[in-house]
C-alpha positions as CSV (number, residue, x, y, z in Angstrom):
1,X,2.9,0.6,-7.3
2,X,-0.5,0.7,-9.0
3,X,-3.7,0.3,-6.9
4,X,-6.0,-2.4,-8.3
5,X,-9.2,-2.4,-6.3
6,X,-11.4,-5.4,-6.9
7,X,-14.0,-3.9,-4.6
8,X,-17.4,-2.1,-4.8
9,X,-16.6,0.4,-2.0
10,X,-13.1,1.7,-2.2
11,X,-13.0,5.4,-1.5
12,X,-12.0,6.5,-5.0
13,X,-14.9,5.4,-7.1
14,X,-13.0,5.5,-10.4
15,X,-10.5,2.9,-9.1
16,X,-13.1,0.2,-8.5
17,X,-13.1,-2.8,-10.8
18,X,-16.3,-4.9,-10.9
19,X,-15.4,-7.7,-13.2
20,X,-12.4,-10.0,-13.7
21,X,-11.9,-8.8,-17.3
22,X,-11.9,-5.2,-16.3
23,X,-9.5,-5.8,-13.4
24,X,-7.0,-7.8,-15.5
25,X,-7.1,-5.2,-18.2
26,X,-6.5,-2.4,-15.7
27,X,-3.6,-4.3,-14.1
28,X,-1.9,-5.0,-17.5
29,X,-2.3,-1.3,-18.4
30,X,-0.5,-0.3,-15.2
31,X,2.5,-2.4,-16.1
32,X,2.4,-1.1,-19.7
33,X,2.4,2.4,-18.4
34,X,5.5,1.8,-16.2
35,X,4.3,0.5,-12.9
36,X,6.7,-1.8,-11.1
37,X,4.1,-3.3,-8.9
38,X,0.4,-4.1,-9.3
39,X,-1.3,-4.2,-5.9
40,X,-4.4,-6.3,-5.9
41,X,-7.0,-5.7,-3.1
42,X,-10.4,-7.3,-2.4
43,X,-11.4,-5.5,0.8
44,X,-11.7,-1.8,1.2
45,X,-9.8,-0.5,4.3
46,X,-11.2,3.1,4.1
47,X,-12.5,4.5,7.4
48,X,-15.6,2.6,8.5
49,X,-15.5,0.1,5.7
50,X,-17.4,-3.1,6.2
51,X,-15.2,-6.2,6.6
52,X,-15.3,-8.9,3.9
53,X,-15.3,-12.6,4.5
54,X,-12.3,-14.7,3.7
55,X,-14.2,-16.6,1.0
56,X,-15.5,-13.4,-0.7
57,X,-12.1,-11.7,-0.6
58,X,-10.5,-14.8,-2.2
59,X,-13.2,-14.9,-4.9
60,X,-12.4,-11.3,-5.8
61,X,-8.6,-11.4,-5.9
62,X,-7.3,-14.9,-6.7
63,X,-8.7,-15.1,-10.3
64,X,-7.2,-11.7,-10.9
65,X,-3.8,-12.6,-9.7
66,X,-3.8,-15.9,-11.6
67,X,-4.8,-14.1,-14.8
68,X,-2.2,-11.4,-14.4
69,X,0.5,-13.9,-13.7
70,X,-0.5,-16.0,-16.7
71,X,-0.4,-12.9,-18.9
72,X,2.9,-11.5,-17.6
73,X,5.4,-13.9,-16.0
74,X,7.8,-11.1,-15.0
75,X,5.5,-8.4,-13.6
76,X,5.5,-7.9,-9.9
77,X,2.2,-8.5,-8.0
78,X,1.4,-7.7,-4.4
79,X,-1.7,-8.8,-2.4
80,X,-3.3,-6.1,-0.2
81,X,-4.8,-8.1,2.6
82,X,-5.0,-8.6,6.4
83,X,-6.0,-12.2,6.2
84,X,-3.3,-15.0,6.3
85,X,-5.5,-17.4,4.3
86,X,-5.9,-14.8,1.5
87,X,-2.2,-14.0,1.6
88,X,-1.2,-17.7,1.2
89,X,-3.6,-18.3,-1.6
90,X,-2.4,-15.2,-3.4
91,X,1.2,-16.3,-3.1
92,X,0.2,-19.7,-4.5
93,X,-1.5,-17.9,-7.4
94,X,1.7,-16.0,-8.3
95,X,1.9,-12.9,-6.0
96,X,5.3,-11.7,-4.9
97,X,4.6,-9.5,-1.9
98,X,2.1,-9.3,1.0
99,X,0.9,-5.8,1.6
100,X,-0.6,-6.0,5.2
101,X,-2.3,-2.8,6.4
102,X,-2.5,-4.4,9.9
103,X,1.2,-4.5,10.2
104,X,1.6,-8.3,10.7
105,X,-0.4,-8.3,13.9
106,X,-1.6,-11.8,13.1
107,X,1.2,-14.4,14.0
108,X,-0.1,-16.6,11.2
109,X,0.8,-13.8,8.7
110,X,4.3,-13.7,10.1
111,X,4.6,-17.4,9.6
112,X,3.6,-17.2,6.0
113,X,6.1,-14.4,5.3
114,X,8.9,-16.3,7.0
115,X,8.1,-19.7,5.4
116,X,7.7,-18.3,1.9
117,X,10.5,-15.7,2.0
118,X,8.2,-13.3,0.0
119,X,8.4,-9.6,0.0
120,X,6.3,-7.9,2.7
121,X,5.0,-4.3,3.2
122,X,4.4,-3.6,6.9
123,X,2.0,-0.8,7.4
124,X,1.2,1.1,10.6
125,X,-2.5,1.4,11.6
126,X,-3.9,2.5,15.0
127,X,-7.0,0.4,15.6
128,X,-9.0,-1.1,12.7
129,X,-10.6,0.4,9.6
130,X,-13.8,0.5,11.6
131,X,-12.3,2.4,14.6
132,X,-9.1,4.0,13.4
133,X,-10.4,7.5,13.0
134,X,-12.1,7.6,16.4
135,X,-9.9,10.2,18.0
136,X,-6.4,8.7,17.1
137,X,-4.0,9.8,19.8
138,X,-0.2,9.8,20.1
139,X,2.4,11.4,22.3
140,X,4.9,11.5,19.5
141,X,3.3,10.2,16.3
142,X,6.4,9.9,14.1
143,X,8.5,8.3,16.7
144,X,5.9,5.9,17.8
145,X,5.0,4.8,14.3
146,X,8.7,4.4,13.3
147,X,9.5,2.5,16.5
148,X,6.6,0.0,15.9
149,X,7.5,-0.5,12.2
150,X,11.2,-1.0,13.0
151,X,10.4,-3.4,15.8
152,X,8.3,-5.6,13.5
153,X,10.8,-5.5,10.7
154,X,13.7,-6.3,13.0
155,X,11.8,-9.3,14.3
156,X,11.5,-10.6,10.8
157,X,15.2,-10.1,10.2
158,X,16.1,-11.8,13.5
159,X,14.0,-14.8,12.3
160,X,16.0,-15.0,9.1
161,X,14.0,-12.8,6.6
162,X,16.1,-10.7,4.3
163,X,15.9,-7.0,5.1
164,X,15.9,-6.1,1.4
165,X,12.5,-7.9,1.1
166,X,10.9,-5.6,3.7
167,X,9.1,-2.3,3.0
168,X,7.8,0.0,5.7
169,X,4.6,2.1,5.3
170,X,3.7,4.8,7.9
171,X,0.1,4.3,7.1
172,X,-1.0,7.8,6.1
173,X,-4.7,8.1,7.0
174,X,-4.9,5.0,9.0
175,X,-5.5,6.0,12.6
176,X,-4.0,9.5,12.2
177,X,-5.3,13.1,12.2
178,X,-4.4,15.6,9.5
179,X,-1.5,16.9,11.7
180,X,-0.3,13.3,12.3
181,X,-0.2,12.7,8.6
182,X,1.8,15.9,7.9
183,X,4.2,15.0,10.6
184,X,4.8,11.5,9.3
185,X,5.6,12.8,5.8
186,X,8.0,15.4,7.2
187,X,9.8,13.1,9.6
188,X,10.4,10.0,7.4
189,X,14.1,10.1,8.2
190,X,13.3,8.2,11.4
191,X,13.0,5.0,9.4
192,X,13.9,5.8,5.8
193,X,17.0,3.8,4.9
194,X,17.4,2.3,8.4
195,X,19.0,-1.1,8.2
196,X,18.2,-1.4,4.5
197,X,14.5,-1.3,4.8
198,X,12.6,0.4,1.9
199,X,9.8,2.9,2.5
200,X,6.4,3.2,0.8
201,X,4.1,6.2,0.8
202,X,0.4,5.6,0.1
203,X,-1.1,9.1,-0.1
204,X,-2.9,8.9,-3.5
205,X,-6.1,11.0,-3.5
206,X,-6.5,10.6,0.3
207,X,-8.3,13.0,2.6
208,X,-5.0,14.8,3.5
209,X,-4.9,15.9,-0.1
210,X,-8.5,17.0,0.1
211,X,-7.8,19.1,3.2
212,X,-4.8,20.7,1.7
213,X,-6.4,21.6,-1.6
214,X,-10.1,22.0,-0.6
215,X,-11.3,19.2,-2.9
216,X,-13.8,17.0,-1.1
217,X,-14.1,14.7,-4.1
218,X,-11.2,12.2,-4.5
219,X,-11.6,12.5,-8.3
220,X,-10.3,16.1,-8.0
221,X,-7.2,15.3,-6.0
222,X,-4.7,14.2,-8.7
223,X,-2.6,17.4,-8.8
224,X,-2.2,17.4,-5.0
225,X,-1.2,13.7,-5.2
226,X,1.4,14.5,-7.8
227,X,2.8,17.2,-5.5
228,X,3.4,14.5,-2.8
229,X,5.0,12.2,-5.4
230,X,7.4,15.0,-6.3
231,X,8.4,15.3,-2.7
232,X,8.8,11.6,-2.5
233,X,11.2,11.8,-5.5
234,X,13.4,14.4,-3.9
235,X,13.3,12.6,-0.5
236,X,14.3,9.3,-2.1
237,X,11.2,7.4,-1.0
238,X,11.4,4.0,-2.5
239,X,7.8,3.2,-3.5
240,X,4.7,5.4,-4.1
241,X,1.4,3.5,-4.1
242,X,-0.9,5.4,-6.5
243,X,-4.1,5.3,-8.6
244,X,-2.7,7.1,-11.7
245,X,0.3,5.4,-13.2
246,X,0.8,7.4,-16.4
247,X,0.6,10.8,-14.7
248,X,3.2,9.7,-12.1
249,X,5.5,8.2,-14.7
250,X,5.4,11.6,-16.6
251,X,6.3,13.5,-13.4
252,X,9.1,11.1,-12.5
253,X,10.5,11.2,-16.1
254,X,10.7,15.0,-16.0
255,X,12.2,15.1,-12.5
256,X,14.8,12.4,-13.3
257,X,15.9,14.5,-16.3
258,X,16.3,17.6,-14.2
259,X,17.6,16.1,-11.0
C-alpha cells in the first residue's frame, strides 16, 4: 500500500504532494512500480498534528481520487480519513477501502462501511493525534490492542460485513511508547489470521525506526523500514503501508525467490 499524502504537514516531508497534478502522478507511479493499493490522505495524523476541516480535507482528496480512478479503472484506492463525510465522498469518487485511524469510533463510519460493503482497515489508536503520545498506558498492550480490534471487526461481521473485506492495523506509533510498538510487532499472532481478518503494518519511516537506527530525520530511515518489511514477509503479514514502493518491491522480489 503506497502512502499518498495530499498534505502540507505529514511527518515525512518528501511524501507531501502539494498539487493535484503531482499527487496523481505520484499515485500512478506507485501502481506502475507494483503497489496494490494507493492510500490517499488529506489530514496528517502525526503526533500533535492540527485537525483539518471536512471541507478542506475533501478539497484535497476527492479530485485526486477521481483523477486516479479515471486514469486506472482497476487500481485499488483507499481513503485515509477519520471523517464519515469524507469517507462517503471518497467511495462515491471511486475509492475501494476506508482506512480509519480512529478505528471506527464514529457510528456513522460504521454505517457507511456496512451500507457500502467496502473494504475497511480498522486501526487502533489510544486517544487522538493531539493527545495520543501523552503518556500512553496499557496493562498488556498487545492483548488490549488485539482485543479491541477483534471486537470491532467481529461487530462488523455480526452485522453482515464479509470478514475478507476487513483489515486490522495495530497502529504503530499511535498512542504507544517505543516498547509498546516493539511488543505489537512481536506479538502479532494474537490477531494475525484470526477469523480470516487480514493484518496491515504501517511502520514506514516512523520514529520507532529512528530510535532503533539513531536517525532522527525520516529521510534517513529507509533501510530500517525495509528491515521491518522483511520481517513482515516472513511473518506473513498481509499488507505493508509504505512510502517507497520500488524499494519494497525489490526486497519482496528477492525474498520471494529465496523463500
